[in-house]
N, C-alpha and C positions, 0 to 999 in steps of 0.2 A: 734460842730465839735469834732470828736473823737481825743483823745490825741495820739500823735505820739508814735509808739512803736519801741523799739530797739530789735535787734536780740541777744539773750543770746547765748553765745558760751562757749565751753570748751577751754583748752589751745592749742588744735590742730585746732582751728577755725571751729569746727563742731557745727552747730546749735543745741541748746538744748531747745529752746523755744523763745517766744516773751513776752515782758513786757512793760507796759507804761514807757516812758523815765524817768519821774520824780521818779517813784517807783524804777527803776533800780539804779538810782543815790542815792536815799535814802538808799537802801540796800547795795550799793557798789558791785553789781553783775557784773561779767565779761560780756561785750557785744562788738559787732563789731562796729568799727568806721573807719574813714579815715581822713587824713590830706593832703591837696593839697598845693603844692609848685609851683608857677608860676615864670618863669624867662623870662627876655627880652634878646634881642640880645647882650647886654653888659654884660650878665651873672649876672644881678642884680636880687635879689629876691623881689617879691611884698609882702609886709607885710600889714596886716590889723590891725587896732585898734578896738577891740570889742566894740559894742555899750555900752553906759554907763548904760543902764537898763537891761543888760543881767543878768540871775539868778546866774551865777558864772563868775568869772574873768572879770567883767565889766571894760572897759577902758584899758585893757592890750593889748599889742602888741603880735601878733602871726603870724603864716603862713597865706598864701593867703585865705584859707577857710578850714573849717573842719565841720564834722557832722557825722551822722549815716546812714548806708545803710538801706533801707526799705526791707521788706521781699520780696524775689525774685529778688532783684536788685543787680547787680554786683558792686564791688567797683568802677570800672571805670564809670559805668552808674551813680552811686550816686555822684561821684566826679564832673562829668560834670553838673548834675542837680543842685547841691548845689553851684557850681562856678557861674552858671548863676543867681541863686536866690540871692546870697549874693553880687557878684561883677559885675553882669550884662554883662558878656561875656562868650563865650565858647572857649575851647582849647582842642586839642588832649592831652590825658594824658597817662602815662605809670606807672605801679606799680613797685616800686623798692624793697621794703622790708616791713616787718610788725614786730611789737613788742607789748609786753604787759606792761602796766604801771598802777599804782594805785596812785591817788593823792586825798587826803581829802581836803575839802575846809572849810573855816570859817563858812559857813552857814549850816553845817551839812551834805552836800551832798558829795559824793565821785565819782570821775571818775575812773572806773576800766575798761580799754578798751584794746582790741586787735586792734591796730591802724595800718591801711594800709597806707603807704606813697606813694603818687601819685605826679608825676612831669610832667610839661608841659611848653610850651612857649607861650608868648603873647607879641605883640607889640601894644601899644596904651594906652588909658586911660579907666579905668573901669567906669561903671555907677553904683556906689555902692547903695545898699539898706540901707537906713538910719535906718531902724528898726534893722538891723543886724550889721552894720559897722559904726563906728564914723569917721574914717579917713583911709587913705592908703598912702604908700610910697614905692619907690624902694630903696633897699640897697644892697651893695656888701656883700657877705657872710662873709668875714673877718671883715667887720665893724659890722655886726650883732653879730658875735661871741665876739668881743671886748666889745660891748655895753651890751650884756648879762652878761659878767663877771663883768663889772663895775656897772650895774644897773639891777640886776636880778629881782627885785620887779616890773619892768615894763613889764615883759613877762609872758605868760601863762606857767603852769607847763609842759604840754605836749611838747610845743615848746622848752623849755630848755632841756628836756630829749632827744628830737630828735637831737638837736644841740650837746649835749654832747656825745651821743652814736652812732648816725647815720649820722654824718656830711658827711662822704664819699658817702653816698647814694644820697645826694642832689647835688653833683657835676655833672653837665651835660656837 
């Protein structure tokens, strides 16, 4: 099976090429990504705990799902695809904002992403993919914010950045 490729972009989110995902992370090159935030009717956020065998940030809590767009795929199409692959359900999504971040990891890889924030609603229980997700839970945004401040080591780098800088874009 061919390795998944990411879309390399400039700071204006214009495609400048494709590269295998692992290579892009080894070189720390800017590429397109998305982060999905799913809320229920009580305005709680669905968090996922990344599977323990993931190549970076294993076991850390983060937003409902995240990944990379495929060539020719919109952020909304990619978000819906990955939401189903990781969490086992679909939802209507809307894009709220995007931002660039760079986060080096202990394993020598670097996330350097232009991340599109997507939000949606879902009532029910996900059917998680255990290859991707170790656990999930609903939390109120204020409780998430307090827990990130008290226990930042329990959360992914991009999730902490989103909460710090783009909290207002998550309010639905």
